[in-house]
Backbone of each chain as ProteinMPNN parsed JSONL, in Angstrom:
{"seq_chain_A": "DAGITQSPRHKVTETGTPVTLRCHQTENHRYMYWYRQDPGHGLRLIHYSYGVKDTDKGEVSDGYSVSRSKTEDFLLTLESATSSQTSVYFCAIRGTLLNSPLHFGNGTRLTVT", "coords_chain_A": {"N_chain_A": [[118.431, 107.07, 95.785], [117.139, 104.117, 94.238], [114.731, 104.332, 91.627], [111.991, 103.064, 92.427], [108.702, 102.133, 92.778], [106.223, 100.789, 94.724], [102.91, 99.564, 94.734], [99.712, 98.661, 96.094], [100.797, 100.131, 99.268], [99.893, 98.959, 101.542], [97.608, 96.307, 102.06], [94.551, 94.72, 102.742], [92.858, 91.765, 102.363], [90.359, 89.317, 101.478], [90.296, 85.758, 101.916], [90.495, 83.849, 98.974], [90.031, 85.832, 97.13], [91.153, 87.621, 94.206], [94.298, 89.301, 93.884], [96.312, 92.014, 92.932], [99.554, 93.205, 92.8], [101.614, 96.012, 92.236], [104.636, 96.981, 90.643], [106.675, 99.6, 89.86], [109.217, 101.026, 87.921], [111.718, 103.508, 87.328], [114.158, 103.347, 86.237], [114.781, 102.071, 83.932], [115.717, 99.453, 83.933], [116.532, 96.13, 82.979], [116.079, 93.771, 84.423], [113.772, 92.524, 86.731], [112.272, 91.718, 89.893], [110.27, 89.758, 92.126], [109.926, 89.362, 95.55], [109.143, 87.704, 98.636], [108.929, 88.371, 102.112], [109.234, 86.805, 105.146], [109.011, 86.165, 108.631], [111.646, 84.219, 109.899], [112.129, 83.039, 107.475], [113.452, 84.727, 105.806], [114.236, 86.467, 102.782], [112.493, 85.405, 99.948], [112.503, 84.326, 96.616], [109.988, 84.907, 94.269], [108.998, 85.299, 91.568], [110.646, 86.321, 88.537], [111.769, 88.696, 86.071], [113.216, 89.066, 82.879], [112.961, 90.77, 80.828], [110.627, 92.51, 78.66], [107.673, 90.763, 78.603], [109.089, 88.476, 79.215], [109.443, 86.147, 81.585], [110.09, 84.241, 84.586], [109.967, 81.453, 86.915], [110.533, 81.627, 90.445], [111.709, 80.42, 93.614], [109.413, 80.085, 95.177], [106.886, 80.01, 93.721], [104.318, 78.988, 93.456], [100.863, 79.611, 93.255], [101.089, 82.182, 92.508], [101.232, 84.585, 89.852], [102.775, 86.445, 87.201], [103.218, 89.455, 85.257], [104.626, 91.304, 82.594], [104.325, 93.849, 80.698], [105.395, 96.193, 79.951], [108.586, 97.801, 80.08], [108.876, 99.231, 82.455], [106.998, 98.318, 84.301], [106.012, 95.745, 86.528], [103.954, 93.244, 87.37], [102.474, 91.501, 90.056], [100.368, 88.84, 90.662], [98.051, 87.392, 92.794], [96.186, 84.724, 92.375], [94.07, 83.558, 93.752], [93.781, 84.473, 96.756], [95.36, 83.228, 99.72], [95.612, 82.524, 103.26], [98.209, 81.846, 103.845], [99.654, 83.414, 102.193], [99.855, 85.822, 103.325], [102.056, 88.355, 103.923], [105.08, 90.326, 103.528], [105.746, 91.931, 100.578], [108.304, 92.417, 98.311], [109.55, 94.267, 95.63], [112.222, 94.193, 93.306], [114.958, 95.55, 91.424], [117.469, 95.225, 88.887], [120.59, 96.046, 87.412], [122.277, 95.482, 84.238], [124.896, 94.537, 84.272], [126.934, 91.773, 85.174], [126.634, 90.43, 88.404], [125.675, 92.824, 89.365], [124.188, 94.759, 91.945], [121.039, 94.161, 93.674], [118.274, 96.382, 93.855], [115.848, 97.452, 96.043], [112.305, 97.97, 96.384], [110.012, 99.642, 98.68], [108.184, 97.897, 99.634], [105.115, 95.941, 99.939], [102.688, 95.445, 102.255], [100.79, 92.732, 102.766], [97.796, 91.43, 103.905], [95.921, 88.578, 104.359], [92.778, 87.648, 105.115]], "CA_chain_A": [[117.661, 105.828, 95.872], [116.608, 103.622, 92.975], [113.359, 104.759, 91.394], [111.074, 101.929, 92.46], [107.485, 102.422, 93.509], [105.318, 99.657, 94.865], [101.565, 99.939, 95.145], [99.59, 99.573, 97.227], [101.757, 99.882, 100.337], [99.222, 98.052, 102.472], [96.337, 95.801, 101.568], [93.894, 93.64, 103.454], [91.919, 91.135, 101.452], [89.784, 88.088, 102.011], [90.672, 84.495, 101.282], [89.801, 83.498, 97.746], [89.923, 86.962, 96.196], [92.389, 87.907, 93.464], [95.0, 90.513, 94.306], [97.434, 92.379, 92.068], [100.5, 94.182, 93.319], [102.31, 96.653, 91.127], [105.977, 97.523, 90.827], [106.984, 100.544, 88.787], [110.584, 101.518, 88.017], [112.07, 104.6, 86.42], [115.58, 103.186, 85.931], [114.902, 101.375, 82.645], [116.464, 98.217, 84.119], [115.968, 94.957, 82.31], [115.71, 92.7, 85.345], [112.886, 92.857, 87.855], [112.065, 90.557, 90.755], [109.342, 89.81, 93.245], [110.295, 88.57, 96.715], [108.352, 87.834, 99.845], [109.738, 88.289, 103.327], [108.485, 86.281, 106.279], [109.885, 85.846, 109.774], [112.202, 82.864, 109.885], [112.4, 82.575, 106.113], [114.208, 85.704, 105.045], [113.666, 86.854, 101.489], [112.37, 84.29, 99.013], [112.193, 84.784, 95.265], [108.715, 84.385, 93.765], [109.138, 85.319, 90.108], [111.497, 87.381, 88.051], [111.598, 89.022, 84.654], [114.447, 89.486, 82.219], [112.596, 91.606, 79.704], [109.192, 92.596, 78.41], [107.025, 89.469, 78.333], [109.986, 87.374, 79.591], [109.41, 85.935, 83.036], [110.365, 82.861, 84.996], [109.597, 81.171, 88.293], [111.529, 81.545, 91.489], [111.62, 79.249, 94.487], [108.109, 79.955, 95.828], [106.005, 80.602, 92.72], [102.965, 78.417, 93.455], [99.818, 80.522, 93.686], [101.402, 83.52, 92.011], [101.569, 84.783, 88.448], [103.33, 87.773, 86.949], [103.175, 89.936, 83.887], [105.443, 92.478, 82.324], [103.974, 94.32, 79.36], [106.25, 97.351, 79.693], [109.838, 97.716, 80.835], [108.818, 99.87, 83.76], [105.995, 97.76, 85.202], [106.047, 94.299, 86.782], [102.788, 92.987, 88.2], [102.371, 90.212, 90.745], [98.961, 88.528, 90.914], [97.647, 86.228, 93.565], [94.95, 84.37, 91.669], [93.055, 83.312, 94.771], [94.621, 84.671, 97.94], [95.227, 82.345, 100.885], [96.218, 83.11, 104.458], [99.661, 81.604, 103.808], [100.256, 84.448, 101.374], [100.056, 87.012, 104.147], [103.5, 88.561, 103.899], [105.533, 91.593, 102.956], [106.234, 91.664, 99.241], [109.258, 93.401, 97.815], [109.999, 94.274, 94.248], [113.613, 94.606, 93.177], [115.448, 95.712, 90.058], [118.917, 95.01, 88.781], [121.204, 96.443, 86.158], [122.651, 94.41, 83.333], [126.229, 94.001, 84.548], [126.967, 90.593, 86.017], [126.855, 90.734, 89.813], [125.09, 94.096, 89.792], [123.35, 94.539, 93.137], [119.604, 94.407, 93.608], [117.734, 97.547, 94.561], [114.515, 97.054, 96.452], [111.276, 98.927, 96.739], [109.701, 99.689, 100.11], [107.352, 96.769, 100.004], [103.668, 95.95, 100.121], [102.286, 94.551, 103.335], [99.525, 92.108, 102.403], [97.156, 90.578, 104.912], [94.8, 87.816, 103.82], [91.986, 87.231, 106.297]], "C_chain_A": [[117.137, 105.43, 94.495], [115.146, 104.011, 92.863], [112.42, 103.569, 91.297], [109.882, 102.308, 93.321], [106.613, 101.188, 93.534], [103.946, 100.16, 95.309], [100.657, 98.713, 95.149], [100.665, 99.298, 98.272], [101.189, 98.909, 101.362], [97.924, 97.577, 101.821], [95.845, 94.68, 102.466], [92.847, 93.072, 102.513], [91.419, 89.843, 102.079], [90.272, 86.874, 101.238], [89.829, 84.248, 100.036], [89.692, 84.632, 96.736], [91.231, 87.135, 95.431], [92.983, 89.24, 93.916], [96.137, 90.764, 93.324], [98.263, 93.469, 92.728], [101.309, 94.729, 92.148], [103.676, 97.143, 91.551], [106.289, 98.378, 89.609], [108.4, 101.071, 88.975], [110.83, 102.604, 86.975], [113.525, 104.499, 85.968], [115.831, 102.515, 84.583], [115.747, 100.1, 82.753], [115.737, 97.038, 83.493], [115.397, 93.942, 83.297], [114.854, 93.224, 86.491], [112.508, 91.581, 88.595], [110.947, 90.826, 91.748], [109.807, 88.846, 94.326], [109.185, 88.69, 97.754], [109.269, 87.651, 101.044], [108.858, 87.888, 104.494], [109.449, 85.982, 107.41], [110.364, 84.399, 109.693], [112.54, 82.331, 108.516], [113.234, 83.557, 105.309], [113.475, 86.102, 103.783], [113.634, 85.656, 100.558], [111.869, 84.799, 97.667], [110.924, 84.11, 94.756], [108.784, 84.213, 92.245], [110.12, 86.41, 89.736], [111.28, 87.573, 86.554], [112.923, 89.51, 84.092], [114.167, 90.243, 80.931], [111.092, 91.643, 79.558], [108.681, 91.236, 77.936], [107.916, 88.269, 78.651], [110.026, 87.245, 81.102], [109.736, 84.482, 83.343], [110.065, 82.723, 86.477], [110.8, 81.219, 89.21], [111.264, 80.343, 92.364], [110.257, 79.046, 95.137], [107.021, 80.528, 94.925], [104.563, 80.081, 92.759], [101.955, 79.418, 94.003], [100.01, 81.948, 93.216], [101.6, 83.499, 90.495], [102.064, 86.216, 88.282], [103.112, 88.165, 85.503], [104.033, 91.18, 83.757], [105.201, 92.888, 80.869], [104.783, 95.552, 78.957], [107.508, 97.225, 80.536], [109.665, 98.197, 82.264], [107.876, 99.206, 84.755], [106.078, 96.241, 85.288], [104.929, 94.027, 87.787], [102.845, 91.595, 88.798], [100.904, 89.987, 91.085], [98.836, 87.267, 91.743], [96.278, 85.854, 93.031], [93.783, 84.185, 92.632], [93.778, 83.318, 96.116], [94.305, 83.675, 99.056], [95.945, 82.976, 102.074], [97.73, 82.913, 104.484], [100.396, 82.634, 102.945], [100.295, 85.811, 102.076], [101.556, 87.204, 104.319], [103.799, 90.007, 103.527], [106.199, 91.268, 101.627], [107.135, 92.798, 98.777], [109.54, 93.183, 96.338], [111.458, 94.724, 94.235], [113.961, 94.719, 91.695], [116.951, 95.537, 90.054], [119.399, 95.465, 87.413], [121.718, 95.229, 85.405], [123.994, 93.768, 83.674], [126.138, 92.804, 85.48], [127.319, 91.012, 87.442], [126.456, 92.155, 90.212], [124.209, 93.84, 91.006], [121.869, 94.745, 92.826], [119.281, 95.696, 94.361], [116.264, 97.283, 94.795], [113.584, 98.243, 96.62], [110.974, 98.847, 98.227], [108.627, 98.704, 100.529], [105.861, 97.037, 100.036], [103.353, 94.953, 101.222], [100.89, 94.03, 103.019], [99.033, 91.214, 103.522], [95.953, 89.912, 104.275], [94.029, 87.233, 105.0], [91.057, 86.068, 105.972]], "O_chain_A": [[116.744, 106.278, 93.693], [114.412, 104.023, 93.851], [112.095, 103.118, 90.199], [110.04, 102.75, 94.458], [106.302, 100.61, 92.492], [103.835, 101.057, 96.143], [100.808, 97.825, 94.31], [101.381, 98.303, 98.157], [101.924, 98.132, 101.971], [97.238, 98.332, 101.132], [96.609, 93.814, 102.891], [92.047, 93.81, 101.938], [91.968, 89.346, 103.062], [90.613, 86.962, 100.058], [88.61, 84.417, 100.049], [89.296, 84.402, 95.594], [92.301, 86.827, 95.956], [92.265, 90.172, 94.278], [96.842, 89.835, 92.931], [97.749, 94.504, 93.152], [101.64, 94.011, 91.204], [103.862, 97.649, 92.658], [106.176, 97.924, 88.47], [108.753, 101.517, 90.067], [110.233, 102.612, 85.898], [114.067, 105.441, 85.389], [116.977, 102.408, 84.147], [116.412, 99.708, 81.794], [114.508, 96.964, 83.483], [114.36, 93.331, 83.041], [115.175, 94.229, 87.127], [112.432, 90.504, 88.004], [110.709, 91.963, 92.154], [110.051, 87.668, 94.063], [108.401, 89.639, 97.75], [110.239, 86.894, 101.007], [107.862, 88.546, 104.794], [110.589, 85.586, 107.166], [109.58, 83.482, 109.448], [113.172, 81.281, 108.397], [113.681, 83.22, 104.212], [112.245, 86.077, 103.727], [114.641, 84.966, 100.397], [110.934, 85.596, 97.594], [110.801, 82.886, 94.807], [108.643, 83.107, 91.723], [110.392, 87.314, 90.526], [110.692, 86.732, 85.874], [113.653, 90.263, 84.737], [115.026, 90.344, 80.055], [110.368, 90.912, 80.234], [109.205, 90.651, 76.988], [107.52, 87.136, 78.376], [110.56, 88.101, 81.806], [109.665, 83.612, 82.475], [109.926, 83.709, 87.201], [111.923, 80.9, 88.82], [110.668, 79.361, 91.922], [109.964, 77.946, 95.606], [106.306, 81.444, 95.331], [103.679, 80.682, 92.149], [102.154, 80.0, 95.069], [99.186, 82.819, 93.496], [102.076, 82.512, 89.934], [101.801, 87.081, 89.117], [102.856, 87.324, 84.641], [104.147, 91.989, 84.679], [105.799, 92.339, 79.943], [104.85, 95.909, 77.78], [107.485, 96.603, 81.599], [110.249, 97.628, 83.186], [107.947, 99.501, 85.948], [106.197, 95.545, 84.279], [104.96, 94.522, 88.914], [103.219, 90.632, 88.13], [100.268, 90.831, 91.716], [99.425, 86.229, 91.442], [95.313, 86.595, 93.219], [92.658, 84.602, 92.357], [94.315, 82.3, 96.554], [93.149, 83.33, 99.3], [96.787, 83.858, 101.904], [98.452, 83.717, 105.075], [101.624, 82.708, 102.973], [100.712, 86.813, 101.496], [102.247, 86.311, 104.808], [102.898, 90.798, 103.25], [107.103, 90.435, 101.559], [106.775, 93.973, 98.844], [109.738, 92.059, 95.877], [111.872, 95.54, 95.059], [113.349, 94.08, 90.839], [117.617, 95.682, 91.079], [118.719, 95.296, 86.401], [121.608, 94.096, 85.874], [124.207, 92.588, 83.396], [125.375, 92.807, 86.446], [128.198, 91.848, 87.654], [126.853, 92.637, 91.273], [123.55, 92.803, 91.082], [121.501, 95.406, 91.855], [119.92, 96.043, 95.354], [115.525, 96.934, 93.875], [114.003, 99.353, 96.947], [111.602, 98.076, 98.953], [108.213, 98.698, 101.688], [105.406, 98.176, 100.142], [103.702, 93.776, 101.137], [99.923, 94.792, 103.005], [99.76, 90.355, 104.021], [95.077, 90.578, 103.723], [94.555, 86.436, 105.777], [90.327, 85.598, 106.844]]}, "seq_chain_B": "DAKTTQPTSMDCAEGRAANLPCNHSTISGNEYVYWYRQIHSQGPQYIIHGLKNNETNEMASLIITEDRKSSTLILPHATLRDTAVYYCIVSVNQGNAAGNKLTFGGGTRVLVKP", "coords_chain_B": {"N_chain_B": [[125.802, 78.927, 97.742], [128.176, 80.655, 99.782], [128.154, 80.561, 103.37], [127.5, 83.05, 105.836], [128.682, 84.6, 108.852], [127.622, 86.697, 111.369], [127.779, 89.096, 114.061], [125.098, 89.134, 116.42], [124.054, 91.496, 117.428], [124.938, 94.971, 117.899], [126.075, 97.966, 119.456], [126.647, 101.403, 118.739], [128.227, 104.608, 118.996], [126.776, 107.723, 118.208], [128.171, 109.615, 115.59], [130.598, 108.392, 115.727], [132.807, 105.962, 114.172], [131.381, 103.011, 112.821], [132.078, 99.655, 112.932], [131.441, 96.812, 111.28], [131.641, 93.426, 111.496], [132.113, 90.474, 109.436], [132.142, 87.063, 108.872], [133.159, 84.802, 106.4], [134.177, 82.159, 105.751], [134.064, 80.074, 103.932], [133.966, 81.082, 101.434], [133.966, 81.187, 97.892], [136.124, 81.538, 95.006], [134.898, 83.166, 93.066], [132.836, 84.458, 94.251], [131.064, 87.287, 95.334], [131.081, 89.77, 97.924], [128.371, 91.179, 99.483], [126.731, 93.926, 100.986], [123.839, 94.788, 102.674], [121.258, 96.755, 104.175], [118.469, 96.933, 106.408], [116.028, 98.965, 107.346], [113.543, 99.315, 109.777], [110.434, 98.309, 108.546], [110.989, 99.045, 105.975], [112.265, 98.432, 102.614], [115.032, 96.223, 101.847], [118.153, 97.875, 101.699], [120.655, 98.487, 99.427], [124.108, 98.637, 100.126], [126.957, 98.324, 99.588], [129.355, 96.487, 97.602], [131.859, 93.973, 96.91], [134.682, 92.21, 95.478], [137.444, 91.382, 95.909], [139.088, 93.526, 96.346], [139.377, 96.409, 98.45], [136.595, 98.537, 98.911], [134.945, 101.667, 98.475], [132.254, 103.88, 98.942], [129.763, 106.48, 98.865], [128.331, 105.87, 101.088], [129.636, 103.95, 102.705], [132.555, 101.989, 103.644], [134.179, 99.054, 102.493], [136.075, 96.528, 103.711], [137.996, 93.9, 102.78], [139.552, 90.962, 103.781], [142.81, 89.676, 102.933], [142.807, 86.918, 102.439], [140.186, 86.63, 101.94], [138.352, 85.579, 103.68], [136.98, 86.948, 105.547], [135.279, 90.046, 106.22], [134.827, 93.598, 106.687], [132.439, 96.015, 107.26], [132.423, 99.448, 107.169], [130.965, 102.165, 108.627], [131.535, 105.421, 108.4], [130.857, 107.705, 109.971], [128.644, 107.316, 112.126], [125.125, 107.83, 112.227], [121.959, 108.517, 113.836], [120.077, 107.653, 112.066], [121.239, 105.497, 110.907], [120.625, 103.301, 112.337], [119.661, 100.011, 112.109], [119.112, 96.738, 110.627], [121.845, 94.969, 109.527], [123.006, 93.233, 106.763], [125.223, 90.805, 105.668], [126.213, 89.281, 102.764], [127.232, 86.633, 100.719], [127.681, 85.881, 97.365], [127.192, 84.746, 94.004], [126.663, 85.501, 90.609], [125.169, 83.224, 88.574], [125.128, 83.513, 85.941], [122.706, 83.473, 84.766], [119.375, 84.791, 84.201], [118.172, 84.951, 86.615], [119.926, 86.01, 88.318], [121.884, 86.935, 91.182], [121.509, 84.727, 93.874], [120.279, 85.87, 96.672], [120.738, 85.297, 99.921], [119.397, 86.19, 102.778], [120.512, 86.234, 105.955], [120.387, 86.246, 109.532], [121.583, 88.673, 110.158], [123.083, 91.702, 111.564], [121.923, 93.513, 114.212], [122.085, 96.843, 114.488], [122.41, 99.43, 116.705], [122.43, 102.773, 116.916], [123.501, 105.071, 119.195], [122.747, 108.143, 120.88]], "CA_chain_B": [[126.467, 80.159, 98.164], [128.844, 80.531, 101.071], [127.407, 81.025, 104.522], [128.159, 84.128, 106.559], [128.448, 84.702, 110.292], [127.691, 88.068, 111.849], [127.287, 89.264, 115.431], [123.653, 89.337, 116.46], [123.748, 92.91, 117.645], [126.006, 95.826, 118.375], [125.759, 99.374, 119.648], [127.734, 102.331, 118.463], [127.916, 105.98, 119.376], [126.551, 108.673, 117.122], [129.35, 110.377, 115.219], [131.776, 107.529, 115.686], [132.791, 104.949, 113.121], [130.815, 101.706, 113.161], [132.776, 98.594, 112.209], [130.595, 95.623, 111.326], [132.404, 92.296, 110.955], [131.415, 89.354, 108.801], [132.997, 85.93, 108.514], [132.683, 83.984, 105.281], [135.378, 81.349, 105.567], [133.918, 79.113, 102.831], [133.723, 81.834, 100.204], [134.694, 80.684, 96.737], [136.878, 82.578, 94.329], [134.113, 84.063, 92.231], [131.721, 85.014, 95.019], [131.17, 88.659, 95.8], [130.529, 90.112, 99.233], [127.397, 92.273, 99.402], [126.152, 94.404, 102.232], [122.554, 95.467, 102.631], [120.674, 97.02, 105.482], [117.021, 97.061, 106.38], [115.45, 99.775, 108.409], [112.225, 98.771, 110.076], [109.301, 98.513, 107.65], [111.417, 99.451, 104.639], [112.914, 97.391, 101.841], [116.486, 96.161, 102.0], [118.874, 98.928, 100.986], [122.013, 98.121, 99.038], [125.14, 99.541, 100.641], [128.23, 98.223, 98.893], [129.784, 95.125, 97.36], [133.219, 93.855, 96.416], [135.186, 90.866, 95.216], [138.649, 91.177, 96.714], [139.681, 94.808, 96.693], [138.584, 97.262, 99.314], [135.713, 99.417, 98.168], [134.373, 102.797, 99.216], [131.296, 104.739, 98.254], [129.306, 107.588, 99.691], [127.69, 105.366, 102.299], [130.447, 103.103, 103.569], [133.744, 101.334, 103.103], [134.211, 97.612, 102.657], [137.435, 96.021, 103.804], [138.007, 92.438, 102.627], [140.873, 90.449, 104.093], [143.531, 89.152, 101.766], [142.352, 85.551, 102.164], [138.764, 86.781, 101.623], [137.519, 84.793, 104.595], [136.183, 87.851, 106.369], [135.215, 91.429, 105.742], [134.307, 94.573, 107.635], [131.753, 97.189, 106.734], [132.7, 100.608, 108.014], [130.176, 103.385, 108.483], [132.555, 106.316, 108.951], [130.32, 108.611, 110.998], [127.296, 106.784, 112.316], [124.053, 108.72, 112.667], [120.812, 107.785, 114.379], [119.374, 107.045, 110.939], [121.92, 104.26, 110.511], [120.075, 102.188, 113.115], [119.057, 99.092, 111.133], [119.71, 95.413, 110.572], [122.82, 94.947, 108.443], [123.185, 91.89, 106.249], [126.396, 90.482, 104.856], [125.814, 88.173, 101.898], [128.181, 86.287, 99.669], [126.9, 85.306, 96.284], [127.726, 84.894, 92.657], [125.676, 85.375, 89.539], [125.467, 82.033, 87.808], [125.089, 83.831, 84.519], [121.35, 83.436, 84.228], [118.602, 85.996, 84.48], [117.757, 85.009, 88.023], [120.886, 86.831, 89.025], [122.437, 86.372, 92.407], [120.583, 84.291, 94.905], [120.644, 86.585, 97.899], [120.208, 84.658, 101.121], [119.504, 87.096, 103.916], [120.488, 85.549, 107.242], [119.87, 87.033, 110.647], [122.151, 90.009, 110.15], [123.487, 92.359, 112.807], [121.089, 94.663, 114.606], [122.945, 97.947, 114.915], [121.71, 100.534, 117.373], [123.27, 103.959, 117.076], [123.025, 105.793, 120.374], [123.209, 109.545, 120.956]], "C_chain_B": [[127.067, 79.966, 99.558], [127.978, 81.106, 102.182], [128.208, 82.127, 105.205], [127.793, 84.079, 108.024], [128.657, 86.141, 110.711], [127.281, 88.104, 113.313], [125.795, 89.575, 115.395], [123.299, 90.806, 116.603], [125.002, 93.665, 118.058], [125.491, 97.256, 118.507], [126.939, 100.204, 119.195], [127.255, 103.743, 118.768], [127.761, 106.845, 118.137], [127.821, 109.48, 116.861], [130.632, 109.57, 115.153], [131.677, 106.563, 114.515], [132.186, 103.65, 113.656], [131.498, 100.666, 112.284], [132.008, 97.294, 112.372], [131.351, 94.449, 110.698], [131.512, 91.229, 110.338], [132.437, 88.278, 108.469], [132.358, 85.138, 107.389], [133.822, 83.08, 104.854], [135.285, 80.372, 104.4], [133.686, 79.803, 101.484], [134.558, 81.257, 99.062], [135.238, 81.858, 95.929], [136.067, 83.567, 93.53], [132.907, 84.66, 92.959], [132.035, 86.427, 95.485], [130.623, 88.756, 97.223], [129.624, 91.325, 99.056], [126.972, 92.654, 100.817], [124.858, 95.149, 101.926], [122.176, 95.835, 104.059], [119.171, 97.175, 105.323], [116.579, 97.824, 107.612], [114.004, 99.337, 108.551], [111.17, 99.273, 109.099], [109.702, 99.057, 106.281], [112.044, 98.268, 103.901], [114.405, 97.357, 102.114], [117.155, 97.219, 101.129], [120.28, 98.459, 100.692], [122.996, 99.143, 99.586], [126.376, 99.503, 99.756], [128.497, 96.757, 98.568], [131.196, 95.125, 96.808], [133.617, 92.406, 96.218], [136.429, 90.581, 96.057], [139.336, 92.476, 97.091], [138.783, 95.555, 97.66], [137.79, 98.237, 98.458], [135.195, 100.528, 99.068], [133.362, 103.497, 98.335], [130.796, 105.786, 99.237], [128.676, 107.123, 101.005], [128.681, 104.718, 103.253], [131.717, 102.667, 102.859], [133.648, 99.844, 103.401], [135.659, 97.167, 102.628], [137.358, 94.503, 103.766], [139.418, 91.954, 102.91], [141.503, 89.798, 102.877], [143.096, 87.726, 101.416], [140.859, 85.491, 101.859], [137.847, 86.013, 102.578], [136.725, 85.676, 105.544], [136.213, 89.249, 105.76], [134.644, 92.309, 106.846], [133.65, 95.705, 106.875], [131.998, 98.328, 107.697], [131.758, 101.744, 107.638], [130.993, 104.485, 109.138], [132.062, 107.233, 110.064], [128.857, 108.24, 111.223], [126.329, 107.874, 112.785], [122.904, 107.871, 113.187], [120.055, 107.078, 113.264], [120.05, 105.792, 110.408], [121.468, 103.072, 111.353], [119.263, 101.293, 112.183], [119.623, 97.696, 111.372], [120.596, 95.365, 109.334], [123.095, 93.493, 108.048], [124.442, 91.805, 105.381], [126.038, 89.224, 104.052], [126.94, 87.901, 100.921], [127.432, 85.518, 98.594], [127.596, 85.534, 94.956], [126.588, 84.756, 91.675], [126.065, 84.186, 88.675], [125.399, 82.279, 86.304], [123.704, 83.756, 83.92], [120.584, 84.658, 84.693], [118.167, 86.093, 85.928], [118.735, 85.799, 88.846], [121.439, 86.131, 90.243], [121.316, 85.891, 93.31], [121.038, 84.947, 96.199], [119.956, 85.912, 99.071], [120.462, 85.582, 102.297], [119.41, 86.27, 105.195], [119.947, 86.461, 108.318], [120.398, 88.445, 110.7], [122.596, 90.485, 111.519], [122.556, 93.533, 113.067], [121.998, 95.737, 115.18], [122.077, 99.047, 115.499], [122.702, 101.664, 117.552], [122.671, 104.806, 118.187], [123.568, 107.211, 120.402], [124.362, 109.7, 121.942]], "O_chain_B": [[126.542, 79.224, 100.388], [127.178, 82.015, 101.962], [129.438, 82.135, 105.158], [126.731, 83.581, 108.397], [129.704, 86.737, 110.458], [126.522, 87.248, 113.767], [125.299, 90.199, 114.457], [122.361, 91.297, 115.974], [125.988, 93.079, 118.504], [124.6, 97.69, 117.777], [128.086, 99.764, 119.258], [126.058, 104.03, 118.794], [128.503, 106.72, 117.163], [128.464, 109.966, 117.792], [131.632, 110.016, 114.589], [130.606, 106.369, 113.941], [132.445, 103.247, 114.79], [131.499, 100.773, 111.058], [131.932, 96.741, 113.469], [131.663, 94.475, 109.508], [130.333, 91.1, 110.667], [133.47, 88.553, 107.858], [131.163, 84.842, 107.421], [134.363, 83.206, 103.756], [136.31, 79.888, 103.92], [133.26, 79.17, 100.518], [135.716, 80.886, 99.253], [134.861, 83.011, 96.141], [136.501, 84.701, 93.331], [132.057, 85.297, 92.338], [133.131, 86.714, 95.966], [129.816, 87.934, 97.657], [130.048, 92.363, 98.548], [126.873, 91.812, 101.71], [124.797, 96.01, 101.049], [122.714, 95.289, 105.022], [118.672, 97.504, 104.247], [116.739, 97.379, 108.749], [113.332, 99.029, 107.567], [111.028, 100.472, 108.856], [108.843, 99.483, 105.51], [112.317, 97.228, 104.501], [114.981, 98.348, 102.562], [116.774, 97.431, 99.978], [121.017, 98.076, 101.601], [122.76, 100.35, 99.526], [126.799, 100.534, 99.233], [127.919, 95.873, 99.201], [131.677, 96.138, 96.3], [132.969, 91.492, 96.729], [136.445, 89.627, 96.835], [140.092, 92.517, 98.062], [137.569, 95.35, 97.68], [138.257, 98.699, 97.417], [135.029, 100.342, 100.274], [133.58, 103.684, 97.138], [131.357, 105.948, 100.321], [128.513, 107.919, 101.929], [128.591, 104.905, 104.467], [131.929, 102.926, 101.674], [133.107, 99.432, 104.426], [136.377, 97.395, 101.655], [136.724, 93.889, 104.624], [140.379, 92.476, 102.345], [140.821, 89.421, 101.923], [143.026, 87.366, 100.241], [140.327, 84.423, 101.554], [136.667, 85.829, 102.279], [135.872, 85.176, 106.276], [137.048, 89.575, 104.916], [134.056, 91.821, 107.811], [134.238, 96.28, 105.959], [131.802, 98.185, 108.904], [131.747, 102.22, 106.504], [131.132, 104.474, 110.361], [132.802, 107.501, 111.011], [127.957, 108.786, 110.586], [126.666, 108.716, 113.618], [122.881, 106.655, 112.998], [119.458, 106.025, 113.487], [119.496, 105.1, 109.554], [121.892, 101.945, 111.099], [118.308, 101.74, 111.549], [120.502, 97.503, 112.212], [120.153, 95.682, 108.23], [123.378, 92.645, 108.895], [124.673, 92.625, 104.492], [125.609, 88.221, 104.622], [127.53, 88.826, 100.363], [126.648, 84.616, 98.888], [128.464, 86.396, 94.816], [125.658, 83.98, 91.891], [127.16, 84.147, 88.113], [125.588, 81.365, 85.502], [123.529, 83.948, 82.717], [121.086, 85.46, 85.481], [117.833, 87.173, 86.416], [118.416, 86.219, 89.959], [121.459, 84.903, 90.326], [120.303, 86.568, 93.483], [122.083, 84.594, 96.746], [118.732, 85.956, 99.194], [121.595, 85.737, 102.751], [118.371, 85.681, 105.49], [119.139, 87.348, 108.043], [119.733, 89.333, 111.233], [122.497, 89.758, 112.508], [122.424, 94.433, 112.237], [122.606, 95.552, 116.235], [121.136, 99.527, 114.866], [123.698, 101.521, 118.261], [121.508, 105.205, 118.137], [124.706, 107.459, 120.001], [124.87, 110.805, 122.129]]}, "name": "protein", "num_of_chains": 2, "seq": "DAGITQSPRHKVTETGTPVTLRCHQTENHRYMYWYRQDPGHGLRLIHYSYGVKDTDKGEVSDGYSVSRSKTEDFLLTLESATSSQTSVYFCAIRGTLLNSPLHFGNGTRLTVTDAKTTQPTSMDCAEGRAANLPCNHSTISGNEYVYWYRQIHSQGPQYIIHGLKNNETNEMASLIITEDRKSSTLILPHATLRDTAVYYCIVSVNQGNAAGNKLTFGGGTRVLVKP"}
C-alpha cells in the first residue's frame, strides 16, 4: 500500500471554526491531491499540488485553502467550516509518469455541526 | 472523458474467479482504463490500468477487447476481503499537473460469499 497517512481520521467541529486536515506521504511523490466524497457526487477534486509551494484549484475549491511546505505534507484548511463541508476527505498521491494512477489515503470523516 | 457502464451488483463464490465487466464504447484512442475498488469506510484502492494490451499484476488481470469498447477485470481467486465496490474509469492525462480527472460512477458492488 502507498505510504499515505491522513490525520485526523474523524473530526467533529462547529460551524464557523477553522479546521486543518493533514496528509503525509512517504513515497516522495511530486503530485498530491485533496478530494471530497459525498453520496451522489462521487469524488470531487478540491485542490492539488505539483510541488513544494505549487498548488492549484480543483473543481470545488471555494471555502478551502491548501499549503505544501514540504514534499511529504499537504494540508487542507477550511477557513470557516460550514455544514455543507461535512464530508469524507481523501488525500491522494501520484507518480510523475503520465497516466500514473492515483493512490488514496484512508480518508478523514469531517462533521460540521 | 468517456463514460463507463457496469453492472450494479454481482455475487461470486469464495475461491472462484470473479469477472467484472465494463463497457466503455465511447473510449478515445488515448484514454486508459483504470480499475479501483473501495471497501467500506476506506479510500479508493488502485487495482490495475491499461491502454490496449492485457495487463496482470499481483491483484488482478485486465482484459481489454481489441476494439477497446469493453474490458473485464478478473480477480483470480476471490476472497471475502475482496467484497467491495469496484469502479471502472476511463481517463487520460491532459498533460497538466491536475493529472487524470477520475470520475467515479456507481461501480459494481461485489459480494464474495463463502
